[in-house]
DSSP file (Angstrom, degrees, kcal/mol; ACC not computed):
  #  RESIDUE AA STRUCTURE BP1 BP2  ACC     N-H-->O    O-->H-N    N-H-->O    O-->H-N    TCO  KAPPA ALPHA  PHI   PSI    X-CA   Y-CA   Z-CA
    1    1 A M              0   0    0      0, 0.0    68,-0.5     0, 0.0     2,-0.2   0.000 360.0 360.0 360.0 138.9    7.3    2.6  -16.7
    2    2 A A        -     0   0    0     66,-0.1     2,-0.4    64,-0.0    66,-0.2  -0.574 360.0-153.9 -92.0 153.0    6.6    0.4  -13.7
    3    3 A E  E     -A   67   0A   0     64,-2.4    64,-2.2    -2,-0.2     2,-0.3  -0.975  23.0-113.1-125.6 142.5    3.9    0.8  -11.1
    4    4 A K  E     +A   66   0A   0     -2,-0.4    62,-0.3    62,-0.2     3,-0.1  -0.548  28.8 178.9 -74.6 135.5    3.9   -0.4   -7.5
    5    5 A V  E     -     0   0A   0     60,-3.2     2,-0.3     1,-0.4    61,-0.2   0.785  68.6  -0.5-101.6 -42.6    1.4   -3.1   -6.7
    6    6 A M  E     -A   65   0A   0     59,-1.7    59,-2.1    43,-0.0     2,-0.6  -0.980  63.4-130.8-153.4 136.9    2.2   -3.7   -3.1
    7    7 A K        +     0   0    0     -2,-0.3    57,-0.1    57,-0.2    56,-0.1  -0.797  41.8 145.3 -91.1 122.0    4.6   -2.2   -0.5
    8    8 A L        -     0   0    0     -2,-0.6    56,-0.2    55,-0.2    -1,-0.2   0.588  42.8-144.4-124.8 -26.2    6.5   -4.9    1.5
    9    9 A H        -     0   0    0      1,-0.2     2,-0.3    53,-0.0    54,-0.2   0.932  26.0-169.7  53.5  52.6   10.0   -3.4    2.1
   10   10 A V        -     0   0    0     53,-2.0     2,-0.5     1,-0.1    -1,-0.2  -0.562  16.9-134.3 -73.0 130.7   11.7   -6.7    1.8
   11   11 A K        -     0   0    0     -2,-0.3     2,-0.2    52,-0.1    51,-0.1  -0.781  22.6-142.5 -87.7 125.4   15.4   -6.6    2.8
   12   12 A R        -     0   0    0     -2,-0.5     2,-0.4     6,-0.0    -1,-0.0  -0.595   7.8-152.2 -90.0 149.5   17.6   -8.3    0.3
   13   13 A E    >   -     0   0    0     -2,-0.2     3,-1.0     3,-0.0     2,-0.0  -0.920  28.4-103.1-115.6 146.7   20.7  -10.4    1.0
   14   14 A D  T 3  S+     0   0    0     -2,-0.4     3,-0.1     1,-0.2    -1,-0.0  -0.357 102.3  32.8 -65.2 146.1   23.6  -10.9   -1.4
   15   15 A G  T 3  S+     0   0    0      1,-0.3    16,-2.4    15,-0.1     2,-0.4   0.508  96.3 104.6  88.7   5.7   23.8  -14.2   -3.2
   16   16 A F  E <   -C   30   0B   0     -3,-1.0     2,-0.6    14,-0.2    -1,-0.3  -0.923  61.6-140.0-122.0 146.7   20.0  -14.7   -3.6
   17   17 A L  E     -C   29   0B   0     12,-3.0    12,-1.7    -2,-0.4     2,-0.4  -0.923  21.1-156.4-102.6 122.9   17.7  -14.3   -6.5
   18   18 A Y  E     +C   28   0B   0     -2,-0.6    41,-0.3    10,-0.2     2,-0.3  -0.830  23.3 154.2-102.5 137.1   14.3  -12.7   -5.5
   19   19 A Y  E     -C   27   0B   0      8,-2.5     8,-2.9    -2,-0.4     2,-0.6  -0.961  47.0-103.5-153.6 167.6   11.2  -13.2   -7.6
   20   20 A I  E     -C   26   0B   0     37,-0.4     6,-0.2    -2,-0.3    37,-0.1  -0.885  43.7-148.2 -97.4 118.1    7.4  -13.3   -7.5
   21   21 A D    >   -     0   0    0      4,-2.6     3,-1.8    -2,-0.6    -1,-0.0  -0.101  32.0 -87.5 -82.1-177.3    6.2  -16.9   -7.6
   22   22 A K  T 3  S+     0   0    0      1,-0.3    29,-0.2     2,-0.1    -1,-0.1   0.761 126.7  55.9 -64.5 -25.4    3.1  -18.5   -9.1
   23   23 A Q  T 3  S-     0   0    0      2,-0.1    -1,-0.3    27,-0.1     3,-0.1   0.508 119.2-109.2 -83.7  -3.6    1.1  -17.8   -5.9
   24   24 A G  S <  S+     0   0    0     -3,-1.8    25,-1.8     1,-0.3     2,-0.2   0.651  78.6 126.3  85.6  16.0    2.0  -14.1   -6.0
   25   25 A D        -     0   0    0     22,-0.2    -4,-2.6    23,-0.2     2,-0.5  -0.637  67.2-103.5-101.8 162.1    4.3  -14.3   -3.0
   26   26 A V  E     +CD  20  45B   0     19,-2.3    18,-3.2    -6,-0.2    19,-1.5  -0.775  45.9 175.2 -88.1 125.4    8.0  -13.2   -2.8
   27   27 A S  E     -CD  19  43B   0     -8,-2.9    -8,-2.5    -2,-0.5     2,-0.3  -0.831  14.2-158.0-124.2 163.7   10.4  -16.1   -2.9
   28   28 A R  E     -CD  18  42B   0     14,-2.3    14,-2.5    -2,-0.3     2,-0.3  -0.989   4.2-169.7-141.8 151.7   14.2  -16.3   -3.1
   29   29 A A  E     -C   17   0B   0    -12,-1.7   -12,-3.0    -2,-0.3     2,-0.2  -0.990  34.8-102.7-139.0 145.7   16.7  -19.0   -4.2
   30   30 A K  E     -C   16   0B   0     -2,-0.3     9,-1.0    10,-0.3   -14,-0.2  -0.491  43.2-120.6 -67.9 132.5   20.4  -19.2   -3.7
   31   31 A M        -     0   0    0    -16,-2.4     2,-0.3    -2,-0.2    -1,-0.1  -0.504  22.9-111.7 -78.2 144.1   22.2  -18.2   -7.0
   32   32 A A        +     0   0    0     -2,-0.2     2,-0.4     6,-0.1     5,-0.2  -0.590  44.0 177.7 -73.3 130.5   24.5  -20.7   -8.7
   33   33 A R  B >   -E   36   0C   0      3,-0.5     3,-2.0    -2,-0.3     0, 0.0  -0.998  52.3  -8.8-140.7 133.2   28.1  -19.5   -8.5
   34   34 A G  T 3  S-     0   0    0     -2,-0.4     3,-0.1     1,-0.3    -1,-0.1   0.853 128.9 -44.4  56.1  45.5   31.4  -21.0   -9.6
   35   35 A G  T 3  S+     0   0    0      1,-0.3    -1,-0.3    -3,-0.0     2,-0.3   0.280 110.4 121.9  84.8 -13.2   30.2  -24.5  -10.6
   36   36 A K  B <   -E   33   0C   0     -3,-2.0    -3,-0.5     1,-0.1    -1,-0.3  -0.618  63.9-118.8 -82.4 143.6   28.0  -24.8   -7.5
   37   37 A K        -     0   0    0     -2,-0.3    -4,-0.2    -5,-0.2    -1,-0.1  -0.402  29.0-106.4 -78.5 157.9   24.4  -25.4   -8.0
   38   38 A G        -     0   0    0     -6,-0.1    -7,-0.2     1,-0.1     2,-0.1  -0.250  36.2-107.5 -76.1 169.7   21.7  -23.0   -6.7
   39   39 A G        -     0   0    0     -9,-1.0    -1,-0.1     1,-0.1    -7,-0.1  -0.380  35.3 -86.3 -94.6 174.0   19.5  -23.7   -3.7
   40   40 A K        -     0   0    0     -2,-0.1   -10,-0.3   -11,-0.1    -1,-0.1  -0.522  53.0-101.1 -78.4 148.1   15.8  -24.5   -3.3
   41   41 A P        -     0   0    0      0, 0.0     2,-0.3     0, 0.0   -12,-0.2  -0.356  36.3-168.7 -72.2 149.8   13.5  -21.6   -3.2
   42   42 A S  E     -D   28   0B   0    -14,-2.5   -14,-2.3    -2,-0.1     2,-0.3  -0.986  27.0-108.1-135.5 147.2   12.0  -20.3    0.1
   43   43 A K  E     +D   27   0B   0     -2,-0.3   -16,-0.3   -16,-0.2     3,-0.1  -0.562  29.7 178.5 -77.0 134.5    9.2  -17.9    0.7
   44   44 A V  E     +     0   0B   0    -18,-3.2     2,-0.3     1,-0.4   -17,-0.2   0.794  69.5   3.9-100.8 -42.6   10.3  -14.5    2.1
   45   45 A A  E     -D   26   0B   0    -19,-1.5   -19,-2.3   -35,-0.0     2,-0.6  -0.994  65.3-130.2-148.8 138.8    6.9  -12.7    2.3
   46   46 A K        +     0   0    0     -2,-0.3   -21,-0.1   -21,-0.2   -22,-0.0  -0.799  41.6 148.6 -90.3 122.7    3.3  -13.7    1.7
   47   47 A A        -     0   0    0     -2,-0.6   -22,-0.2     2,-0.1    -1,-0.2   0.661  36.7-151.5-121.8 -37.2    1.6  -11.2   -0.6
   48   48 A G        -     0   0    0      1,-0.2     2,-0.3   -25,-0.0   -24,-0.2   0.855  25.1-178.1  63.9  37.0   -1.0  -13.2   -2.6
   49   49 A V        -     0   0    0    -25,-1.8     2,-0.6     1,-0.1    -1,-0.2  -0.504  24.9-132.9 -70.8 130.5   -0.8  -10.8   -5.6
   50   50 A K        -     0   0    0     -2,-0.3     2,-0.3   -26,-0.1    -1,-0.1  -0.774  24.2-139.9 -84.7 117.9   -3.2  -11.7   -8.4
   51   51 A K        -     0   0    0     -2,-0.6     2,-0.3   -29,-0.2     5,-0.0  -0.619   8.9-148.0 -85.3 135.2   -1.1  -11.5  -11.6
   52   52 A E    >   -     0   0    0     -2,-0.3     3,-1.1     1,-0.0     2,-0.1  -0.778  27.0-104.5 -98.3 146.6   -2.7  -10.1  -14.8
   53   53 A E  T 3  S+     0   0    0     -2,-0.3     3,-0.1     1,-0.2    -1,-0.0  -0.427 103.8  34.2 -68.2 141.5   -1.7  -11.3  -18.2
   54   54 A G  T 3  S+     0   0    0      1,-0.3    16,-2.5    -2,-0.1     2,-0.3   0.489  97.8 101.1  93.7   4.2    0.6   -9.0  -20.2
   55   55 A F  E <   -B   69   0A   0     -3,-1.1     2,-0.5    14,-0.2    -1,-0.3  -0.941  62.2-140.7-124.1 146.5    2.5   -7.7  -17.1
   56   56 A L  E     -B   68   0A   0     12,-3.1    12,-2.0    -2,-0.3     2,-0.4  -0.924  20.2-154.9-102.4 123.0    5.9   -8.6  -15.7
   57   57 A Y  E     +B   67   0A   0     -2,-0.5   -37,-0.4    10,-0.2     2,-0.3  -0.836  24.7 154.4-102.4 136.2    6.0   -8.7  -11.9
   58   58 A F  E     -B   66   0A   0      8,-2.5     8,-2.9    -2,-0.4     2,-0.6  -0.948  47.3-100.8-152.7 168.1    9.2   -8.1  -10.0
   59   59 A L  E     -B   65   0A   0    -41,-0.3     6,-0.2    -2,-0.3   -41,-0.1  -0.875  44.3-148.2 -96.4 117.7   10.7   -7.0   -6.7
   60   60 A D    >   -     0   0    0      4,-2.9     3,-1.9    -2,-0.6    -1,-0.0  -0.107  31.9 -87.4 -81.7-177.5   12.0   -3.4   -7.1
   61   61 A K  T 3  S+     0   0    0      1,-0.3    -1,-0.1     2,-0.1    -2,-0.0   0.785 126.7  55.0 -62.6 -28.5   14.9   -1.6   -5.4
   62   62 A A  T 3  S-     0   0    0      2,-0.1    -1,-0.3   -51,-0.1     3,-0.1   0.521 119.9-107.8 -81.2  -5.2   12.8   -0.6   -2.4
   63   63 A G  S <  S+     0   0    0     -3,-1.9   -53,-2.0     1,-0.3     2,-0.3   0.698  79.2 127.0  85.1  20.1   11.8   -4.2   -1.8
   64   64 A D        -     0   0    0    -56,-0.2    -4,-2.9   -55,-0.2     2,-0.5  -0.746  67.0-103.8-108.0 157.6    8.2   -3.7   -3.0
   65   65 A I  E     +AB   6  59A   0    -59,-2.1   -60,-3.2    -2,-0.3   -59,-1.7  -0.696  47.3 170.9 -82.0 126.0    6.3   -5.6   -5.7
   66   66 A S  E     -AB   4  58A   0     -8,-2.9    -8,-2.5    -2,-0.5     2,-0.3  -0.829  17.5-151.3-127.7 167.3    6.0   -3.7   -8.9
   67   67 A R  E     -AB   3  57A   0    -64,-2.2   -64,-2.4    -2,-0.3     2,-0.3  -0.990   4.4-165.0-141.5 150.9    4.8   -4.6  -12.4
   68   68 A A  E     - B   0  56A   0    -12,-2.0   -12,-3.1    -2,-0.3     2,-0.3  -0.983  32.0-105.5-133.6 145.9    5.6   -3.4  -15.9
   69   69 A K  E     - B   0  55A   0    -68,-0.5     2,-0.3    -2,-0.3   -14,-0.2  -0.523  35.6-125.2 -72.0 131.8    3.7   -3.9  -19.2
   70   70 A M    >   -     0   0    0    -16,-2.5     3,-0.8    -2,-0.3    -1,-0.1  -0.580  11.0-140.4 -78.0 139.8    5.3   -6.4  -21.4
   71   71 A V  T 3  S+     0   0    0     -2,-0.3    -1,-0.1     1,-0.2    -2,-0.0   0.944  97.0  26.2 -68.0 -50.1    6.1   -5.1  -24.9
   72   72 A N  T >  S+     0   0    0      2,-0.0     3,-1.2     3,-0.0     4,-0.4  -0.162  85.3 160.9-108.2  39.1    5.1   -8.2  -27.0
   73   73 A A  T <   -     0   0    0     -3,-0.8   -20,-0.0     1,-0.2    -4,-0.0  -0.410  66.9  -5.4 -68.2 129.1    2.7   -9.8  -24.5
   74   74 A G  T 3  S+     0   0    0     -2,-0.2    -1,-0.2     1,-0.1    -2,-0.0   0.575  94.4 114.1  72.0  12.1    0.3  -12.4  -26.0
   75   75 A K    <   -     0   0    0     -3,-1.2    -2,-0.1     1,-0.1    -1,-0.1   0.788  59.3-158.8 -85.8 -27.0    1.3  -12.0  -29.6
   76   76 A G        -     0   0    0     -4,-0.4     2,-0.2     2,-0.1    -1,-0.1  -0.038  34.2 -43.2  74.6 177.4    2.7  -15.5  -30.0
   77   77 A K        -     0   0    0      1,-0.1     2,-0.3     0, 0.0     0, 0.0  -0.549  55.7-123.1 -81.8 145.6    5.2  -16.7  -32.5
   78   78 A K        -     0   0    0     -2,-0.2     2,-0.3     1,-0.0    -1,-0.1  -0.686  26.0-123.6 -84.5 140.2    4.8  -15.7  -36.2
   79   79 A K        -     0   0    0     -2,-0.3     2,-0.3     1,-0.1    -1,-0.0  -0.673  22.9-120.2 -85.0 137.6    4.6  -18.6  -38.6
   80   80 A A        -     0   0    0     -2,-0.3     2,-0.2     1,-0.1    -1,-0.1  -0.561  29.6-116.2 -76.0 137.8    7.2  -18.7  -41.4
   81   81 A K        -     0   0    0     -2,-0.3     2,-0.2     1,-0.1    -1,-0.1  -0.510  30.1-110.7 -74.1 141.6    5.7  -18.6  -44.8
   82   82 A A        -     0   0    0     -2,-0.2     2,-0.3     1,-0.1    -1,-0.1  -0.525  32.4-119.3 -72.4 135.8    6.2  -21.7  -47.0
   83   83 A K        -     0   0    0     -2,-0.2     2,-0.6     1,-0.1    -1,-0.1  -0.560  21.9-128.4 -76.8 137.9    8.6  -21.1  -49.9
   84   84 A K        -     0   0    0     -2,-0.3     2,-0.2     1,-0.0    -1,-0.1  -0.766  22.4-147.5 -88.8 125.4    7.1  -21.6  -53.3
   85   85 A G        -     0   0    0     -2,-0.6     2,-0.3     1,-0.1    -1,-0.0  -0.562  21.8-104.1 -88.7 155.3    9.1  -23.9  -55.5
   86   86 A K        -     0   0    0     -2,-0.2     2,-0.4     2,-0.0    -1,-0.1  -0.604  32.8-139.5 -78.0 136.0    9.4  -23.6  -59.2
   87   87 A R              0   0    0     -2,-0.3    -1,-0.0     1,-0.1     0, 0.0  -0.753 360.0 360.0 -95.7 141.8    7.4  -26.2  -61.2
   88   88 A K              0   0    0     -2,-0.4    -1,-0.1     0, 0.0    -2,-0.0   0.412 360.0 360.0-105.3 360.0    8.9  -27.8  -64.2
């Protein structure tokens, strides 16, 4: 279940991907469509949200910043066990 972090009421436009950047602000970039490349990102709203490890931050349907707990956060990759060969 997601929880709201900050209310911004950002209005979305079609054809753009909205995300929370490394600085904790809302940014958008033009989506790549039909062989055309996407555009460079631009800031939509300054929020300055401090991100905590183990959470996924996103822009919800209301245009607010929300976060959800990641299921496998911080567990890392499992190492494969080495197979034991038969000795002759």
